[in-house]
C-alpha positions as CSV (number, residue, x, y, z in Angstrom):
1,M,9.1,-22.5,68.5
2,A,10.2,-26.1,69.4
3,I,9.3,-28.7,66.8
4,V,6.9,-30.5,69.2
5,N,5.1,-27.3,69.9
6,R,5.0,-26.4,66.3
7,E,3.4,-29.7,65.3
8,S,0.7,-29.5,68.0
9,F,0.0,-25.9,67.1
10,L,-0.5,-26.7,63.4
11,D,-2.6,-29.8,64.2
12,H,-4.8,-27.6,66.4
13,L,-5.0,-24.9,63.8
14,S,-6.1,-27.4,61.1
15,E,-8.8,-28.8,63.4
16,Q,-10.2,-25.4,64.0
17,L,-10.3,-24.8,60.3
18,G,-12.3,-28.0,59.9
19,R,-9.9,-29.7,57.5
20,K,-7.0,-32.1,57.4
21,R,-3.6,-30.6,57.9
22,R,-1.7,-30.0,54.7
23,T,1.9,-31.3,54.7
24,E,2.8,-30.5,51.2
25,V,2.5,-27.4,49.0
26,E,1.8,-27.7,45.3
27,P,2.8,-24.6,43.4
28,P,0.0,-23.2,41.2
29,V,0.0,-23.7,37.5
30,Y,-0.6,-20.4,35.8
31,S,-2.6,-20.2,32.6
32,V,-0.3,-17.5,31.3
33,Q,3.4,-17.5,31.8
34,P,5.0,-14.6,29.9
35,Q,8.3,-15.1,31.8
36,E,8.9,-18.2,29.6
37,L,8.8,-16.2,26.4
38,V,11.7,-13.9,27.2
39,F,14.5,-14.6,24.8
40,Q,12.9,-18.0,24.1
41,G,15.0,-20.0,21.7
42,A,17.9,-17.7,21.8
43,T,21.4,-19.2,21.2
44,Q,24.3,-18.6,23.6
45,D,25.7,-16.1,21.1
46,E,22.4,-14.2,21.1
47,L,22.2,-14.3,24.9
48,L,25.7,-12.9,25.1
49,D,24.7,-10.0,22.8
50,K,21.7,-9.3,25.0
51,L,24.0,-9.4,28.1
52,E,26.4,-7.0,26.5
53,E,23.6,-4.6,25.6
54,Q,22.2,-4.7,29.2
55,C,25.6,-4.1,30.7
56,K,25.6,-0.6,29.1
57,V,22.4,0.1,31.1
58,I,23.8,-1.1,34.4
59,H,27.1,0.8,34.2
60,T,29.1,-2.4,33.8
61,T,32.0,-3.1,31.4
62,L,31.8,-6.3,29.4
63,T,34.9,-7.8,27.9
64,R,35.0,-10.9,25.7
65,T,38.0,-13.2,25.7
66,T,39.0,-16.9,25.4
67,L,40.5,-19.2,27.9
68,D,44.0,-18.8,26.4
69,S,43.7,-15.0,26.7
70,L,41.9,-14.8,30.0
71,G,45.1,-14.1,32.0
72,H,46.1,-11.2,29.8
73,T,42.6,-9.8,29.8
74,L,42.3,-10.0,33.6
75,T,45.7,-8.3,34.0
76,R,44.6,-5.5,31.7
77,V,41.4,-5.0,33.7
78,L,43.3,-4.8,37.0
79,E,45.8,-2.4,35.5
80,G,42.9,-0.2,34.4
81,Y,41.4,-0.2,37.9
82,R,44.9,0.4,39.4
83,A,44.0,-2.4,41.8
84,T,47.2,-3.8,43.4
85,K,45.4,-5.5,46.3
86,V,43.3,-8.3,44.9
87,I,41.1,-11.0,46.6
88,S,39.8,-13.9,44.5
89,A,37.5,-16.8,44.9
90,S,39.5,-20.0,45.3
91,G,38.7,-23.7,44.5
92,P,39.0,-25.9,41.4
93,R,38.1,-23.1,39.0
94,V,41.3,-21.2,39.7
95,D,43.1,-24.1,38.0
96,A,40.4,-24.8,35.5
97,M,40.8,-21.2,34.2
98,R,44.6,-21.3,34.4
99,L,44.7,-18.4,36.9
100,R,47.1,-19.8,39.5
101,D,50.1,-18.9,37.3
102,V,48.5,-15.6,36.4
103,Y,48.2,-14.7,40.1
104,A,51.8,-15.8,40.7
105,D,53.0,-13.5,37.9
106,L,51.0,-10.6,39.3
107,E,52.6,-11.1,42.7
108,F,56.0,-11.2,41.1
109,V,55.5,-7.6,39.8
110,G,54.2,-6.3,43.1
111,Y,50.5,-7.2,43.4
112,D,49.1,-8.6,46.6
113,V,46.8,-11.4,45.6
114,R,44.9,-13.5,48.1
115,L,42.7,-16.5,47.5
116,W,39.7,-16.8,49.8
117,D,40.2,-19.2,52.6
118,K,37.3,-19.7,55.0
119,G,39.7,-20.9,57.7
120,E,41.2,-17.4,57.8
121,E,38.0,-15.5,57.7
122,K,38.9,-12.6,59.9
123,E,42.1,-11.9,58.0
124,Q,40.3,-12.3,54.7
125,L,37.6,-9.8,55.7
126,A,40.2,-7.2,56.8
127,F,42.0,-7.7,53.5
128,A,38.8,-7.5,51.4
129,E,38.0,-4.2,53.0
130,Q,41.2,-2.7,51.6
131,A,41.3,-4.6,48.3
132,G,41.1,-2.7,45.1
133,A,39.4,-5.6,43.3
134,G,37.4,-8.8,44.0
135,I,37.4,-11.6,41.5
136,V,34.6,-14.2,41.4
137,F,33.3,-16.9,39.0
138,S,29.7,-16.7,37.8
139,D,27.7,-19.9,38.3
140,I,24.6,-18.7,36.3
141,T,24.4,-15.5,34.3
142,L,21.2,-13.8,33.5
143,A,21.2,-12.0,30.1
144,E,18.0,-10.0,30.6
145,S,19.1,-8.2,33.7
146,G,22.9,-8.4,33.4
147,T,23.1,-10.4,36.6
148,V,25.7,-12.8,37.8
149,T,24.7,-15.6,40.2
150,L,27.2,-16.7,42.9
151,F,26.9,-19.8,44.9
152,N,28.6,-18.7,48.0
153,D,30.6,-21.4,49.8
154,R,34.0,-22.1,51.4
155,Y,35.8,-21.1,48.2
156,N,33.7,-18.0,47.4
157,G,32.9,-15.7,50.4
158,R,30.3,-13.1,50.0
159,S,32.8,-10.4,51.0
160,I,34.7,-10.9,47.7
161,S,31.9,-9.3,45.7
162,L,30.9,-6.8,48.4
163,L,33.8,-5.1,50.1
164,P,36.5,-4.4,47.5
165,E,36.4,-1.1,45.5
166,T,35.8,-2.8,42.2
167,F,34.2,-6.1,41.2
168,I,35.3,-8.5,38.4
169,A,33.2,-11.5,37.4
170,I,34.6,-14.2,35.2
171,V,31.7,-15.5,33.2
172,P,31.9,-18.7,31.2
173,K,29.6,-18.3,28.2
174,S,28.0,-21.6,28.9
175,T,26.5,-20.2,32.1
176,L,24.2,-17.8,30.2
177,V,20.5,-18.2,30.6
178,P,17.7,-15.8,29.5
179,R,16.5,-14.6,32.9
180,I,16.0,-15.5,36.6
181,T,13.2,-17.9,35.6
182,Q,15.8,-20.4,34.3
183,A,18.2,-19.7,37.2
184,T,15.7,-20.6,39.9
185,R,14.6,-23.6,38.0
186,L,18.2,-24.9,37.8
187,I,18.6,-24.3,41.6
188,H,15.4,-26.0,42.5
189,A,16.3,-29.0,40.2
190,E,19.6,-29.4,42.0
191,E,17.9,-29.2,45.4
192,K,15.4,-31.9,44.4
193,K,18.3,-34.2,43.4
194,G,19.8,-33.8,46.9
195,N,22.6,-31.5,45.7
196,P,22.0,-28.2,47.5
197,V,23.9,-25.5,45.7
198,S,24.6,-23.2,48.6
199,S,23.2,-21.9,51.8
200,C,23.6,-18.4,50.3
201,V,23.0,-17.5,46.6
202,S,23.9,-14.0,45.6
203,F,22.4,-12.2,42.6
204,I,24.6,-9.3,41.6
205,T,23.8,-6.8,38.9
206,G,26.7,-4.6,38.2
207,P,28.2,-2.1,40.7
208,S,26.3,-0.9,43.8
209,N,23.5,1.4,42.8
210,S,21.3,3.6,45.0
211,A,18.8,6.3,44.2
212,D,17.1,8.9,46.4
213,I,13.5,10.1,46.1
214,E,14.5,12.5,43.3
215,M,15.9,9.6,41.3
216,N,19.5,10.8,41.5
217,L,21.7,7.7,40.9
218,I,24.6,7.2,43.3
219,V,27.1,4.4,42.6
220,G,29.1,2.6,45.2
221,V,27.3,3.4,48.4
222,H,26.7,-0.2,49.4
223,G,29.4,-2.0,47.5
224,P,31.8,-1.8,44.6
225,V,32.0,1.4,42.6
226,K,32.9,-0.3,39.3
227,A,32.2,-3.7,37.7
228,T,33.6,-5.7,34.8
229,Y,32.3,-8.9,33.4
230,I,34.9,-11.0,31.6
231,V,33.1,-13.5,29.3
232,V,35.1,-16.5,28.4
233,E,33.6,-17.5,25.1
234,D,35.0,-21.0,24.8
235,M,33.9,-22.2,28.2
């Protein structure tokens, strides 16, 4: 519907309802808000313990490391997955987490490592389909559900976390929040400031899981078969 037609339609609708047209929506204020009580007052260390506990439920491996040891930890995870084709999110965080040299070292010993480049999207998609592992950086991490939040952009294509056989999320401990309540609040706050986080926000909880009517769990039907979260405790 064209904007002009939409405006006239809404004006007519309000007139028929016998009231002035509303142009703003005020969210309701609920008298009871139990979502605010989940892990209320928990420290980052306590949230990390909760995340680790939840990862056991969602069939996800959680590994703790430091920034200095991140490269070694990541290499060990890739070796465990036997993933020699790797696609990674690009951008400033590759350097902030000292991964550029790590990727160069991996290529030296025979790995094929690609950094996401939106300018080569077709080639990137084809490579991601064949990749053994996709590596991303979590923007917000939900302890309650074991969910990583990805702000998809030119550096972080959705295919990185969807198409490869396995999924590796690098999680700075500072990104931990209790649950999705805090995540959506942070996103809305950035939007109000005029800093839209992304046109696409992905919430990913471990590997791909599906279940039929008999509740038989099947892993990997719609995405990665295995998932690992590498938590960087000093970031």
